[in-house]
mmCIF file of the N, C-alpha and C atoms, coordinates in Angstrom:
data_MODEL
# 
_entry.id   MODEL 
# 
loop_
_atom_site.group_PDB 
_atom_site.id 
_atom_site.type_symbol 
_atom_site.label_atom_id 
_atom_site.label_alt_id 
_atom_site.label_comp_id 
_atom_site.label_asym_id 
_atom_site.label_entity_id 
_atom_site.label_seq_id 
_atom_site.pdbx_PDB_ins_code 
_atom_site.Cartn_x 
_atom_site.Cartn_y 
_atom_site.Cartn_z 
_atom_site.occupancy 
_atom_site.B_iso_or_equiv 
_atom_site.pdbx_formal_charge 
_atom_site.auth_seq_id 
_atom_site.auth_comp_id 
_atom_site.auth_asym_id 
_atom_site.auth_atom_id 
_atom_site.pdbx_PDB_model_num 
ATOM 1   N N  . MET A 1 1  ? 11.294 20.910 -3.040 1.00 0.00 ? 1  MET A N  1 
ATOM 2   C CA . MET A 1 1  ? 10.283 21.395 -1.649 1.00 0.00 ? 1  MET A CA 1 
ATOM 3   C C  . MET A 1 1  ? 9.027  22.529 -1.899 1.00 0.00 ? 1  MET A C  1 
ATOM 4   N N  . SER A 1 2  ? 8.102  22.072 -2.607 1.00 0.00 ? 2  SER A N  1 
ATOM 5   C CA . SER A 1 2  ? 7.617  23.793 -2.729 1.00 0.00 ? 2  SER A CA 1 
ATOM 6   C C  . SER A 1 2  ? 6.688  23.795 -1.644 1.00 0.00 ? 2  SER A C  1 
ATOM 7   N N  . PHE A 1 3  ? 6.037  25.233 -1.927 1.00 0.00 ? 3  PHE A N  1 
ATOM 8   C CA . PHE A 1 3  ? 5.341  25.798 -1.065 1.00 0.00 ? 3  PHE A CA 1 
ATOM 9   C C  . PHE A 1 3  ? 4.159  26.271 -1.154 1.00 0.00 ? 3  PHE A C  1 
ATOM 10  N N  . PRO A 1 4  ? 3.253  25.227 -2.053 1.00 0.00 ? 4  PRO A N  1 
ATOM 11  C CA . PRO A 1 4  ? 1.634  25.788 -2.392 1.00 0.00 ? 4  PRO A CA 1 
ATOM 12  C C  . PRO A 1 4  ? 1.169  26.327 -0.832 1.00 0.00 ? 4  PRO A C  1 
ATOM 13  N N  . GLU A 1 5  ? 1.262  25.455 0.071  1.00 0.00 ? 5  GLU A N  1 
ATOM 14  C CA . GLU A 1 5  ? 0.435  25.876 1.468  1.00 0.00 ? 5  GLU A CA 1 
ATOM 15  C C  . GLU A 1 5  ? 1.517  26.601 2.300  1.00 0.00 ? 5  GLU A C  1 
ATOM 16  N N  . TYR A 1 6  ? 1.681  27.896 2.010  1.00 0.00 ? 6  TYR A N  1 
ATOM 17  C CA . TYR A 1 6  ? 2.805  28.052 2.913  1.00 0.00 ? 6  TYR A CA 1 
ATOM 18  C C  . TYR A 1 6  ? 2.274  29.491 3.858  1.00 0.00 ? 6  TYR A C  1 
ATOM 19  N N  . GLU A 1 7  ? 2.428  29.676 5.063  1.00 0.00 ? 7  GLU A N  1 
ATOM 20  C CA . GLU A 1 7  ? 2.103  30.976 5.364  1.00 0.00 ? 7  GLU A CA 1 
ATOM 21  C C  . GLU A 1 7  ? 3.278  31.497 6.686  1.00 0.00 ? 7  GLU A C  1 
ATOM 22  N N  . GLY A 1 8  ? 3.462  32.252 6.303  1.00 0.00 ? 8  GLY A N  1 
ATOM 23  C CA . GLY A 1 8  ? 4.818  33.224 6.985  1.00 0.00 ? 8  GLY A CA 1 
ATOM 24  C C  . GLY A 1 8  ? 5.519  34.373 6.162  1.00 0.00 ? 8  GLY A C  1 
ATOM 25  N N  . ASP A 1 9  ? 6.753  34.559 6.590  1.00 0.00 ? 9  ASP A N  1 
ATOM 26  C CA . ASP A 1 9  ? 7.645  35.642 6.162  1.00 0.00 ? 9  ASP A CA 1 
ATOM 27  C C  . ASP A 1 9  ? 8.128  35.160 4.692  1.00 0.00 ? 9  ASP A C  1 
ATOM 28  N N  . PHE A 1 10 ? 8.439  36.070 3.993  1.00 0.00 ? 10 PHE A N  1 
ATOM 29  C CA . PHE A 1 10 ? 8.598  35.942 2.239  1.00 0.00 ? 10 PHE A CA 1 
ATOM 30  C C  . PHE A 1 10 ? 10.157 36.625 1.911  1.00 0.00 ? 10 PHE A C  1 
ATOM 31  N N  . LEU A 1 11 ? 11.009 36.382 1.557  1.00 0.00 ? 11 LEU A N  1 
ATOM 32  C CA . LEU A 1 11 ? 12.113 37.010 1.363  1.00 0.00 ? 11 LEU A CA 1 
ATOM 33  C C  . LEU A 1 11 ? 12.132 36.599 -0.198 1.00 0.00 ? 11 LEU A C  1 
ATOM 34  N N  . GLY A 1 12 ? 12.125 37.602 -1.439 1.00 0.00 ? 12 GLY A N  1 
ATOM 35  C CA . GLY A 1 12 ? 12.312 37.618 -3.133 1.00 0.00 ? 12 GLY A CA 1 
ATOM 36  C C  . GLY A 1 12 ? 11.478 36.063 -3.185 1.00 0.00 ? 12 GLY A C  1 
ATOM 37  N N  . GLY A 1 13 ? 10.399 36.234 -2.518 1.00 0.00 ? 13 GLY A N  1 
ATOM 38  C CA . GLY A 1 13 ? 9.710  35.194 -3.268 1.00 0.00 ? 13 GLY A CA 1 
ATOM 39  C C  . GLY A 1 13 ? 9.558  33.689 -2.937 1.00 0.00 ? 13 GLY A C  1 
ATOM 40  N N  . ALA A 1 14 ? 10.178 33.684 -1.640 1.00 0.00 ? 14 ALA A N  1 
ATOM 41  C CA . ALA A 1 14 ? 10.844 32.492 -1.073 1.00 0.00 ? 14 ALA A CA 1 
ATOM 42  C C  . ALA A 1 14 ? 10.571 32.535 0.023  1.00 0.00 ? 14 ALA A C  1 
ATOM 43  N N  . PRO A 1 15 ? 10.202 31.133 1.238  1.00 0.00 ? 15 PRO A N  1 
ATOM 44  C CA . PRO A 1 15 ? 9.959  31.422 2.582  1.00 0.00 ? 15 PRO A CA 1 
ATOM 45  C C  . PRO A 1 15 ? 10.858 31.505 3.198  1.00 0.00 ? 15 PRO A C  1 
ATOM 46  N N  . ASP A 1 16 ? 11.081 32.583 3.914  1.00 0.00 ? 16 ASP A N  1 
ATOM 47  C CA . ASP A 1 16 ? 12.316 33.330 4.849  1.00 0.00 ? 16 ASP A CA 1 
ATOM 48  C C  . ASP A 1 16 ? 12.246 34.044 5.872  1.00 0.00 ? 16 ASP A C  1 
ATOM 49  N N  . GLY A 1 17 ? 12.574 33.129 7.430  1.00 0.00 ? 17 GLY A N  1 
ATOM 50  C CA . GLY A 1 17 ? 11.711 33.480 8.583  1.00 0.00 ? 17 GLY A CA 1 
ATOM 51  C C  . GLY A 1 17 ? 11.034 32.963 8.995  1.00 0.00 ? 17 GLY A C  1 
ATOM 52  N N  . LYS A 1 18 ? 9.671  33.012 9.920  1.00 0.00 ? 18 LYS A N  1 
ATOM 53  C CA . LYS A 1 18 ? 9.019  32.251 10.700 1.00 0.00 ? 18 LYS A CA 1 
ATOM 54  C C  . LYS A 1 18 ? 8.156  31.791 9.767  1.00 0.00 ? 18 LYS A C  1 
ATOM 55  N N  . GLY A 1 19 ? 7.356  30.724 9.939  1.00 0.00 ? 19 GLY A N  1 
ATOM 56  C CA . GLY A 1 19 ? 6.201  30.110 9.345  1.00 0.00 ? 19 GLY A CA 1 
ATOM 57  C C  . GLY A 1 19 ? 5.727  28.802 9.500  1.00 0.00 ? 19 GLY A C  1 
ATOM 58  N N  . VAL A 1 20 ? 4.594  28.702 8.723  1.00 0.00 ? 20 VAL A N  1 
ATOM 59  C CA . VAL A 1 20 ? 4.427  27.178 9.239  1.00 0.00 ? 20 VAL A CA 1 
ATOM 60  C C  . VAL A 1 20 ? 3.753  26.617 6.709  1.00 0.00 ? 20 VAL A C  1 
ATOM 61  N N  . TRP A 1 21 ? 4.413  25.604 7.031  1.00 0.00 ? 21 TRP A N  1 
ATOM 62  C CA . TRP A 1 21 ? 3.955  24.749 5.559  1.00 0.00 ? 21 TRP A CA 1 
ATOM 63  C C  . TRP A 1 21 ? 3.252  23.245 6.201  1.00 0.00 ? 21 TRP A C  1 
ATOM 64  N N  . HIS A 1 22 ? 2.518  23.684 4.731  1.00 0.00 ? 22 HIS A N  1 
ATOM 65  C CA . HIS A 1 22 ? 0.891  22.619 5.538  1.00 0.00 ? 22 HIS A CA 1 
ATOM 66  C C  . HIS A 1 22 ? 1.302  21.464 4.074  1.00 0.00 ? 22 HIS A C  1 
ATOM 67  N N  . GLY A 1 23 ? 1.640  20.624 4.658  1.00 0.00 ? 23 GLY A N  1 
ATOM 68  C CA . GLY A 1 23 ? 1.884  19.575 3.332  1.00 0.00 ? 23 GLY A CA 1 
ATOM 69  C C  . GLY A 1 23 ? 0.497  18.979 2.794  1.00 0.00 ? 23 GLY A C  1 
ATOM 70  N N  . ARG A 1 24 ? 0.861  18.280 1.098  1.00 0.00 ? 24 ARG A N  1 
ATOM 71  C CA . ARG A 1 24 ? -0.916 17.893 0.994  1.00 0.00 ? 24 ARG A CA 1 
ATOM 72  C C  . ARG A 1 24 ? -1.444 16.349 1.469  1.00 0.00 ? 24 ARG A C  1 
ATOM 73  N N  . THR A 1 25 ? -0.311 16.023 2.127  1.00 0.00 ? 25 THR A N  1 
ATOM 74  C CA . THR A 1 25 ? -0.949 14.333 3.013  1.00 0.00 ? 25 THR A CA 1 
ATOM 75  C C  . THR A 1 25 ? -1.561 14.646 4.439  1.00 0.00 ? 25 THR A C  1 
ATOM 76  N N  . GLY A 1 26 ? -1.411 15.996 4.790  1.00 0.00 ? 26 GLY A N  1 
ATOM 77  C CA . GLY A 1 26 ? -1.621 16.498 5.762  1.00 0.00 ? 26 GLY A CA 1 
ATOM 78  C C  . GLY A 1 26 ? -0.998 16.507 7.344  1.00 0.00 ? 26 GLY A C  1 
ATOM 79  N N  . GLU A 1 27 ? 0.451  16.575 6.876  1.00 0.00 ? 27 GLU A N  1 
ATOM 80  C CA . GLU A 1 27 ? 1.599  16.871 7.876  1.00 0.00 ? 27 GLU A CA 1 
ATOM 81  C C  . GLU A 1 27 ? 2.063  18.752 7.628  1.00 0.00 ? 27 GLU A C  1 
ATOM 82  N N  . SER A 1 28 ? 2.716  19.304 8.740  1.00 0.00 ? 28 SER A N  1 
ATOM 83  C CA . SER A 1 28 ? 2.783  20.425 9.007  1.00 0.00 ? 28 SER A CA 1 
ATOM 84  C C  . SER A 1 28 ? 4.195  20.675 9.328  1.00 0.00 ? 28 SER A C  1 
ATOM 85  N N  . LEU A 1 29 ? 4.887  21.653 9.003  1.00 0.00 ? 29 LEU A N  1 
ATOM 86  C CA . LEU A 1 29 ? 5.948  22.078 9.534  1.00 0.00 ? 29 LEU A CA 1 
ATOM 87  C C  . LEU A 1 29 ? 6.089  23.565 10.002 1.00 0.00 ? 29 LEU A C  1 
ATOM 88  N N  . GLU A 1 30 ? 6.103  23.893 11.204 1.00 0.00 ? 30 GLU A N  1 
ATOM 89  C CA . GLU A 1 30 ? 6.157  25.107 12.160 1.00 0.00 ? 30 GLU A CA 1 
ATOM 90  C C  . GLU A 1 30 ? 7.517  25.268 12.566 1.00 0.00 ? 30 GLU A C  1 
ATOM 91  N N  . GLY A 1 31 ? 8.422  26.596 11.494 1.00 0.00 ? 31 GLY A N  1 
ATOM 92  C CA . GLY A 1 31 ? 9.419  26.999 12.230 1.00 0.00 ? 31 GLY A CA 1 
ATOM 93  C C  . GLY A 1 31 ? 10.052 27.852 11.616 1.00 0.00 ? 31 GLY A C  1 
ATOM 94  N N  . THR A 1 32 ? 11.465 28.088 11.429 1.00 0.00 ? 32 THR A N  1 
ATOM 95  C CA . THR A 1 32 ? 12.128 29.032 10.460 1.00 0.00 ? 32 THR A CA 1 
ATOM 96  C C  . THR A 1 32 ? 12.738 28.219 9.069  1.00 0.00 ? 32 THR A C  1 
ATOM 97  N N  . PHE A 1 33 ? 12.305 29.051 8.245  1.00 0.00 ? 33 PHE A N  1 
ATOM 98  C CA . PHE A 1 33 ? 12.942 28.976 7.033  1.00 0.00 ? 33 PHE A CA 1 
ATOM 99  C C  . PHE A 1 33 ? 14.018 29.785 6.180  1.00 0.00 ? 33 PHE A C  1 
ATOM 100 N N  . ALA A 1 34 ? 14.711 29.404 5.563  1.00 0.00 ? 34 ALA A N  1 
ATOM 101 C CA . ALA A 1 34 ? 15.671 30.689 4.928  1.00 0.00 ? 34 ALA A CA 1 
ATOM 102 C C  . ALA A 1 34 ? 16.205 30.150 3.518  1.00 0.00 ? 34 ALA A C  1 
ATOM 103 N N  . ARG A 1 35 ? 15.951 30.957 3.055  1.00 0.00 ? 35 ARG A N  1 
ATOM 104 C CA . ARG A 1 35 ? 15.950 30.630 1.070  1.00 0.00 ? 35 ARG A CA 1 
ATOM 105 C C  . ARG A 1 35 ? 14.995 29.710 0.642  1.00 0.00 ? 35 ARG A C  1 
ATOM 106 N N  . GLY A 1 36 ? 13.505 29.390 1.602  1.00 0.00 ? 36 GLY A N  1 
ATOM 107 C CA . GLY A 1 36 ? 12.933 28.720 0.548  1.00 0.00 ? 36 GLY A CA 1 
ATOM 108 C C  . GLY A 1 36 ? 13.210 27.487 0.969  1.00 0.00 ? 36 GLY A C  1 
ATOM 109 N N  . LYS A 1 37 ? 13.520 26.537 2.215  1.00 0.00 ? 37 LYS A N  1 
ATOM 110 C CA . LYS A 1 37 ? 14.105 25.786 2.998  1.00 0.00 ? 37 LYS A CA 1 
ATOM 111 C C  . LYS A 1 37 ? 14.056 25.336 4.655  1.00 0.00 ? 37 LYS A C  1 
ATOM 112 N N  . PRO A 1 38 ? 13.647 24.523 4.683  1.00 0.00 ? 38 PRO A N  1 
ATOM 113 C CA . PRO A 1 38 ? 13.660 24.659 6.558  1.00 0.00 ? 38 PRO A CA 1 
ATOM 114 C C  . PRO A 1 38 ? 15.023 24.726 6.651  1.00 0.00 ? 38 PRO A C  1 
ATOM 115 N N  . ASN A 1 39 ? 15.149 25.697 8.008  1.00 0.00 ? 39 ASN A N  1 
ATOM 116 C CA . ASN A 1 39 ? 16.144 25.891 8.727  1.00 0.00 ? 39 ASN A CA 1 
ATOM 117 C C  . ASN A 1 39 ? 16.230 26.549 10.290 1.00 0.00 ? 39 ASN A C  1 
ATOM 118 N N  . GLY A 1 40 ? 16.663 25.727 11.055 1.00 0.00 ? 40 GLY A N  1 
ATOM 119 C CA . GLY A 1 40 ? 16.476 25.725 12.403 1.00 0.00 ? 40 GLY A CA 1 
ATOM 120 C C  . GLY A 1 40 ? 15.631 25.144 13.176 1.00 0.00 ? 40 GLY A C  1 
ATOM 121 N N  . TYR A 1 41 ? 15.446 25.015 14.524 1.00 0.00 ? 41 TYR A N  1 
ATOM 122 C CA . TYR A 1 41 ? 14.128 24.822 14.764 1.00 0.00 ? 41 TYR A CA 1 
ATOM 123 C C  . TYR A 1 41 ? 12.861 24.376 14.448 1.00 0.00 ? 41 TYR A C  1 
ATOM 124 N N  . GLY A 1 42 ? 12.279 23.586 14.479 1.00 0.00 ? 42 GLY A N  1 
ATOM 125 C CA . GLY A 1 42 ? 11.041 23.163 13.913 1.00 0.00 ? 42 GLY A CA 1 
ATOM 126 C C  . GLY A 1 42 ? 10.272 22.542 14.714 1.00 0.00 ? 42 GLY A C  1 
ATOM 127 N N  . VAL A 1 43 ? 8.756  22.198 14.276 1.00 0.00 ? 43 VAL A N  1 
ATOM 128 C CA . VAL A 1 43 ? 7.720  21.255 14.741 1.00 0.00 ? 43 VAL A CA 1 
ATOM 129 C C  . VAL A 1 43 ? 7.256  20.666 13.392 1.00 0.00 ? 43 VAL A C  1 
ATOM 130 N N  . LEU A 1 44 ? 7.869  19.203 13.288 1.00 0.00 ? 44 LEU A N  1 
ATOM 131 C CA . LEU A 1 44 ? 6.883  18.836 12.380 1.00 0.00 ? 44 LEU A CA 1 
ATOM 132 C C  . LEU A 1 44 ? 5.600  17.736 12.850 1.00 0.00 ? 44 LEU A C  1 
ATOM 133 N N  . ARG A 1 45 ? 4.183  18.032 12.257 1.00 0.00 ? 45 ARG A N  1 
ATOM 134 C CA . ARG A 1 45 ? 3.178  16.982 12.902 1.00 0.00 ? 45 ARG A CA 1 
ATOM 135 C C  . ARG A 1 45 ? 2.962  16.402 11.653 1.00 0.00 ? 45 ARG A C  1 
ATOM 136 N N  . LEU A 1 46 ? 2.745  15.301 12.208 1.00 0.00 ? 46 LEU A N  1 
ATOM 137 C CA . LEU A 1 46 ? 2.337  13.967 11.117 1.00 0.00 ? 46 LEU A CA 1 
ATOM 138 C C  . LEU A 1 46 ? 0.630  14.319 10.856 1.00 0.00 ? 46 LEU A C  1 
ATOM 139 N N  . LYS A 1 47 ? 0.110  13.524 9.663  1.00 0.00 ? 47 LYS A N  1 
ATOM 140 C CA . LYS A 1 47 ? -1.149 13.309 9.764  1.00 0.00 ? 47 LYS A CA 1 
ATOM 141 C C  . LYS A 1 47 ? -1.985 12.638 10.829 1.00 0.00 ? 47 LYS A C  1 
ATOM 142 N N  . ASN A 1 48 ? -0.821 12.040 11.699 1.00 0.00 ? 48 ASN A N  1 
ATOM 143 C CA . ASN A 1 48 ? -1.375 11.031 12.572 1.00 0.00 ? 48 ASN A CA 1 
ATOM 144 C C  . ASN A 1 48 ? -1.537 11.520 13.781 1.00 0.00 ? 48 ASN A C  1 
ATOM 145 N N  . GLY A 1 49 ? -1.161 12.642 14.115 1.00 0.00 ? 49 GLY A N  1 
ATOM 146 C CA . GLY A 1 49 ? -1.273 13.379 15.445 1.00 0.00 ? 49 GLY A CA 1 
ATOM 147 C C  . GLY A 1 49 ? 0.039  13.205 16.381 1.00 0.00 ? 49 GLY A C  1 
ATOM 148 N N  . ASP A 1 50 ? 1.397  12.206 15.609 1.00 0.00 ? 50 ASP A N  1 
ATOM 149 C CA . ASP A 1 50 ? 2.974  12.630 15.936 1.00 0.00 ? 50 ASP A CA 1 
ATOM 150 C C  . ASP A 1 50 ? 3.170  13.925 15.748 1.00 0.00 ? 50 ASP A C  1 
ATOM 151 N N  . MET A 1 51 ? 4.182  14.400 16.780 1.00 0.00 ? 51 MET A N  1 
ATOM 152 C CA . MET A 1 51 ? 4.810  15.307 16.323 1.00 0.00 ? 51 MET A CA 1 
ATOM 153 C C  . MET A 1 51 ? 6.649  15.153 16.823 1.00 0.00 ? 51 MET A C  1 
ATOM 154 N N  . VAL A 1 52 ? 6.941  15.742 15.728 1.00 0.00 ? 52 VAL A N  1 
ATOM 155 C CA . VAL A 1 52 ? 8.960  15.234 15.590 1.00 0.00 ? 52 VAL A CA 1 
ATOM 156 C C  . VAL A 1 52 ? 9.531  16.831 16.242 1.00 0.00 ? 52 VAL A C  1 
ATOM 157 N N  . ARG A 1 53 ? 10.392 16.964 17.122 1.00 0.00 ? 53 ARG A N  1 
ATOM 158 C CA . ARG A 1 53 ? 10.607 18.154 17.269 1.00 0.00 ? 53 ARG A CA 1 
ATOM 159 C C  . ARG A 1 53 ? 12.259 18.357 16.962 1.00 0.00 ? 53 ARG A C  1 
ATOM 160 N N  . GLY A 1 54 ? 12.933 19.371 16.482 1.00 0.00 ? 54 GLY A N  1 
ATOM 161 C CA . GLY A 1 54 ? 13.941 19.167 16.342 1.00 0.00 ? 54 GLY A CA 1 
ATOM 162 C C  . GLY A 1 54 ? 14.932 20.454 15.870 1.00 0.00 ? 54 GLY A C  1 
ATOM 163 N N  . TYR A 1 55 ? 16.074 20.098 15.329 1.00 0.00 ? 55 TYR A N  1 
ATOM 164 C CA . TYR A 1 55 ? 16.516 21.437 14.533 1.00 0.00 ? 55 TYR A CA 1 
ATOM 165 C C  . TYR A 1 55 ? 17.427 20.671 13.141 1.00 0.00 ? 55 TYR A C  1 
ATOM 166 N N  . ASN A 1 56 ? 16.956 21.542 11.814 1.00 0.00 ? 56 ASN A N  1 
ATOM 167 C CA . ASN A 1 56 ? 17.438 20.932 11.196 1.00 0.00 ? 56 ASN A CA 1 
ATOM 168 C C  . ASN A 1 56 ? 18.334 22.223 10.542 1.00 0.00 ? 56 ASN A C  1 
ATOM 169 N N  . SER A 1 57 ? 19.308 22.182 9.376  1.00 0.00 ? 57 SER A N  1 
ATOM 170 C CA . SER A 1 57 ? 19.848 23.215 8.812  1.00 0.00 ? 57 SER A CA 1 
ATOM 171 C C  . SER A 1 57 ? 19.927 22.924 7.259  1.00 0.00 ? 57 SER A C  1 
ATOM 172 N N  . LYS A 1 58 ? 19.731 23.515 6.552  1.00 0.00 ? 58 LYS A N  1 
ATOM 173 C CA . LYS A 1 58 ? 19.493 23.092 4.702  1.00 0.00 ? 58 LYS A CA 1 
ATOM 174 C C  . LYS A 1 58 ? 18.889 22.123 4.447  1.00 0.00 ? 58 LYS A C  1 
ATOM 175 N N  . ILE A 1 59 ? 18.695 20.970 5.189  1.00 0.00 ? 59 ILE A N  1 
ATOM 176 C CA . ILE A 1 59 ? 17.768 20.128 4.858  1.00 0.00 ? 59 ILE A CA 1 
ATOM 177 C C  . ILE A 1 59 ? 16.754 19.452 5.504  1.00 0.00 ? 59 ILE A C  1 
ATOM 178 N N  . PHE A 1 60 ? 15.866 18.733 4.851  1.00 0.00 ? 60 PHE A N  1 
ATOM 179 C CA . PHE A 1 60 ? 14.609 18.528 5.768  1.00 0.00 ? 60 PHE A CA 1 
ATOM 180 C C  . PHE A 1 60 ? 14.805 17.250 6.752  1.00 0.00 ? 60 PHE A C  1 
ATOM 181 N N  . PHE A 1 61 ? 15.651 17.213 7.824  1.00 0.00 ? 61 PHE A N  1 
ATOM 182 C CA . PHE A 1 61 ? 15.915 16.416 8.951  1.00 0.00 ? 61 PHE A CA 1 
ATOM 183 C C  . PHE A 1 61 ? 15.935 16.684 10.461 1.00 0.00 ? 61 PHE A C  1 
ATOM 184 N N  . PHE A 1 62 ? 15.283 15.994 10.922 1.00 0.00 ? 62 PHE A N  1 
ATOM 185 C CA . PHE A 1 62 ? 14.615 16.431 12.429 1.00 0.00 ? 62 PHE A CA 1 
ATOM 186 C C  . PHE A 1 62 ? 15.211 15.417 13.398 1.00 0.00 ? 62 PHE A C  1 
ATOM 187 N N  . VAL A 1 63 ? 15.906 15.789 14.483 1.00 0.00 ? 63 VAL A N  1 
ATOM 188 C CA . VAL A 1 63 ? 16.754 15.109 15.280 1.00 0.00 ? 63 VAL A CA 1 
ATOM 189 C C  . VAL A 1 63 ? 16.229 15.166 16.897 1.00 0.00 ? 63 VAL A C  1 
ATOM 190 N N  . THR A 1 64 ? 15.382 14.726 17.511 1.00 0.00 ? 64 THR A N  1 
ATOM 191 C CA . THR A 1 64 ? 15.325 14.766 19.055 1.00 0.00 ? 64 THR A CA 1 
ATOM 192 C C  . THR A 1 64 ? 14.283 14.128 18.942 1.00 0.00 ? 64 THR A C  1 
ATOM 193 N N  . VAL A 1 65 ? 13.291 14.793 19.706 1.00 0.00 ? 65 VAL A N  1 
ATOM 194 C CA . VAL A 1 65 ? 11.872 14.182 20.659 1.00 0.00 ? 65 VAL A CA 1 
ATOM 195 C C  . VAL A 1 65 ? 11.166 13.931 19.618 1.00 0.00 ? 65 VAL A C  1 
ATOM 196 N N  . ARG A 1 66 ? 10.531 12.101 19.290 1.00 0.00 ? 66 ARG A N  1 
ATOM 197 C CA . ARG A 1 66 ? 9.057  12.089 18.995 1.00 0.00 ? 66 ARG A CA 1 
ATOM 198 C C  . ARG A 1 66 ? 8.340  12.144 19.547 1.00 0.00 ? 66 ARG A C  1 
ATOM 199 N N  . GLU A 1 67 ? 6.767  12.413 19.733 1.00 0.00 ? 67 GLU A N  1 
ATOM 200 C CA . GLU A 1 67 ? 6.186  12.766 20.771 1.00 0.00 ? 67 GLU A CA 1 
ATOM 201 C C  . GLU A 1 67 ? 4.379  11.677 20.110 1.00 0.00 ? 67 GLU A C  1 
ATOM 202 N N  . SER A 1 68 ? 4.278  10.935 20.265 1.00 0.00 ? 68 SER A N  1 
ATOM 203 C CA . SER A 1 68 ? 3.436  10.058 19.926 1.00 0.00 ? 68 SER A CA 1 
ATOM 204 C C  . SER A 1 68 ? 1.672  10.654 20.513 1.00 0.00 ? 68 SER A C  1 
ATOM 205 N N  . SER A 1 69 ? 0.645  10.889 19.599 1.00 0.00 ? 69 SER A N  1 
ATOM 206 C CA . SER A 1 69 ? -0.807 11.227 19.944 1.00 0.00 ? 69 SER A CA 1 
ATOM 207 C C  . SER A 1 69 ? -1.097 10.424 20.631 1.00 0.00 ? 69 SER A C  1 
ATOM 208 N N  . GLY A 1 70 ? -1.125 9.328  20.710 1.00 0.00 ? 70 GLY A N  1 
ATOM 209 C CA . GLY A 1 70 ? -1.808 7.958  21.154 1.00 0.00 ? 70 GLY A CA 1 
ATOM 210 C C  . GLY A 1 70 ? -1.442 7.526  22.395 1.00 0.00 ? 70 GLY A C  1 
# 
């Protein structure tokens, strides 16, 4: 995962702590990061407005409620 559009905390040149990653196709991930990867609670916002809230650990994986914008 690259972070060309990341706003937030860094440690050793990589996202680490709270921040927001903005994807190239309109999605964003707001949450916590560790050593450059999503880690902990986060909210994934898709381009169409849908949101996925959940917890991930060292991989980009969400498990909980999906909310539709429509």
